[in-house]
C-alpha positions in Angstrom: 0.0 0.0 0.0 2.8 2.4 0.9 4.6 1.6 -2.3 1.5 2.6 -4.3 1.4 6.0 -2.6 5.2 6.6 -3.2 4.7 5.7 -6.8 1.8 8.1 -7.1 3.8 10.8 -5.4 6.8 10.3 -7.8 4.5 10.6 -10.8 3.2 14.0 -9.6 6.6 15.5 -8.8 8.1 17.1 -12.0 11.5 16.0 -13.3 14.5 18.1 -12.2 14.6 20.0 -15.5 11.1 21.3 -14.9 11.6 22.5 -11.3 12.8 26.0 -12.1 10.1 26.8 -14.7 7.4 25.4 -12.4 8.7 27.5 -9.5 8.9 30.6 -11.7 5.4 30.1 -13.1 4.0 29.4 -9.7 5.6 32.6 -8.4 4.1 34.6 -11.4 0.6 33.2 -10.8 0.8 33.8 -7.0 2.0 37.4 -7.7 -0.8 38.0 -10.1 -3.3 36.6 -7.7 -2.0 38.8 -4.8 -2.0 41.8 -7.1 -5.5 41.2 -8.2 -6.6 40.7 -4.6 -5.0 44.0 -3.7 -6.1 46.1 -6.7 -9.7 44.9 -6.5 -9.8 45.8 -2.7 -11.2 42.3 -2.1 -10.8 42.5 1.7 -13.2 45.6 1.8 -16.0 43.4 0.5 -16.0 41.4 3.7 -17.1 44.5 5.6 -20.5 46.2 5.8 -19.1 49.7 5.1 -21.3 51.6 2.5 -18.2 53.2 1.0 -17.2 49.8 -0.3 -20.1 50.0 -2.8 -18.5 53.0 -4.5 -15.3 51.0 -5.2 -17.1 50.7 -8.6 -17.7 54.2 -9.8 -21.0 53.2 -11.4 -22.6 52.8 -8.0 -22.0 56.5 -7.1 -25.7 57.6 -7.7 -27.0 54.7 -5.5 -24.6 55.7 -2.7 -25.4 59.4 -3.1 -29.2 58.9 -3.0 -28.9 56.5 0.0 -26.7 59.0 1.8 -29.4 61.6 1.5 -32.2 59.3 2.8 -33.5 58.6 6.2 -32.3 55.0 5.9 -28.6 56.1 6.2 -29.2 56.7 9.9 -30.1 53.1 10.6 -28.9 50.9 7.8 -26.1 50.3 5.4 -26.1 48.7 1.9 -25.8 45.1 3.2 -28.7 45.5 5.6 -31.0 45.7 2.6 -29.1 43.9 -0.2 -27.8 40.8 1.5 -29.7 38.0 3.2 -29.6 37.8 6.9 -31.0 34.3 7.6 -27.5 32.9 8.4 -23.9 33.9 8.1 -23.1 31.3 5.4 -25.9 32.5 3.1 -24.9 36.1 3.7 -21.3 35.6 2.5 -22.3 33.1 -0.3 -24.8 35.7 -1.7 -22.1 38.5 -1.4 -19.6 36.4 -3.2 -22.0 35.3 -6.0 -23.4 38.8 -6.5 -19.9 40.3 -6.3 -18.5 38.0 -8.9 -21.4 38.8 -11.2 -20.9 42.5 -10.7 -17.1 42.2 -11.2 -17.6 40.2 -14.4 -20.1 42.8 -15.8 -17.9 45.8 -14.9 -14.8 44.1 -16.2 -16.4 43.2 -19.5 -18.2 46.6 -19.7 -21.6 45.0 -19.8 -23.2 47.3 -17.2 -26.2 49.3 -18.3 -26.3 53.1 -18.1 -29.0 52.8 -15.4 -28.6 49.9 -13.0 -31.7 47.9 -12.0 -31.7 45.3 -9.3 -31.4 41.6 -10.4 -34.3 39.2 -9.6 -32.4 37.4 -6.8 -31.6 40.8 -5.3 -35.2 41.8 -5.4 -36.2 38.8 -3.3 -33.5 39.6 -0.8 -34.5 43.3 -0.5 -38.2 42.3 -0.1 -37.3 39.9 2.7 -35.2 42.5 4.4 -38.0 45.1 4.1 -40.3 42.7 5.8 -37.6 41.8 8.4 -37.2 45.4 9.5 -40.8 46.6 9.0 -42.8 43.6 10.2 -44.6 45.9 12.7 -45.9 48.1 9.9 -47.1 45.2 7.8 -49.0 43.5 10.7 -50.3 46.7 12.3 -53.7 45.8 13.7 -55.1 49.3 13.2 -54.2 49.1 9.5 -55.7 45.6 9.2 -59.0 46.8 10.7 -59.5 49.3 7.9 -60.3 46.9 5.1 -60.9 43.2 4.7 -58.0 41.5 2.9 -55.7 44.5 3.4 -53.0 42.4 5.0 -52.9 40.0 2.0 -52.8 43.0 -0.4 -49.9 44.5 1.6 -47.8 41.3 1.8 -48.2 40.0 -1.8 -46.7 43.0 -3.5 -43.2 44.3 -3.6 -42.7 47.1 -1.0 -41.2 49.4 -3.7 -44.4 49.3 -5.8 -45.6 52.0 -3.4 -42.4 53.2 -1.8 -40.6 53.8 -5.1 -38.2 56.4 -3.8 -37.1 54.6 -0.6 -34.2 54.8 0.0 -32.6 55.7 -3.3 -35.0 58.2 -4.8 -35.1 58.4 -8.6 -31.7 57.1 -9.6 -31.0 58.0 -13.2 -27.6 59.7 -12.7 -25.8 61.9 -10.1 -28.1 64.7 -11.2 -30.8 63.0 -9.2 -29.0 64.2 -6.1 -27.5 67.6 -6.9 -24.6 68.8 -4.6 -24.0 65.3 -3.3 -20.6 64.2 -2.3 -19.5 60.7 -3.0 -16.4 59.4 -1.3 -13.8 58.7 -4.0 -12.1 55.3 -3.7 -8.6 55.4 -2.3 -5.8 55.0 -4.9 -4.4 51.5 -5.0 -1.0 53.0 -5.8 1.3 52.7 -2.7 2.5 56.0 -1.2 6.2 55.2 -1.8 5.5 55.0 -5.5 3.7 58.3 -5.4 6.7 59.9 -3.7 9.0 58.5 -6.4 6.9 59.8 -9.2 6.7 63.3 -7.7 10.5 63.8 -7.8 
């Protein structure tokens, strides 16, 4: 049995003449991976900071309209746009949605005006209900009309609350005088100092 594993191990290890090219190629791929991780600001996507969403310049109108809404006092982007049923689903959804966004932005497939994807609509609807259950099940409102509760719960919240929390997002002109935080430069400070001389 041990001889079988040793034979398998020997078949995987490259011959001596291949070792240097394999080490060099492995180093290049590791460097490219580390550079991509750094330049894409990948660690920032693990946080819940709203500024992370403007890493992609195309999200500036969404950030600006949110920052002028009442929601900014109590929520951030992930409170509405990411599932909260468990931690695994939260990060799985963030990764899946993030990869879709990164692919679209990299290949320049993003539309001029961004609309929420179907999976995202379900998440936002569930989060509206999660935070505003008391409004949906308010006994005074239910007493007003028969079937009112069913009418309120079978529709998307934004069918009535269209401008919550983003307002009419067509461009930055939808929120004049808004200030959007610019993403930090990925260029290290020591390189900036060298180029200024």
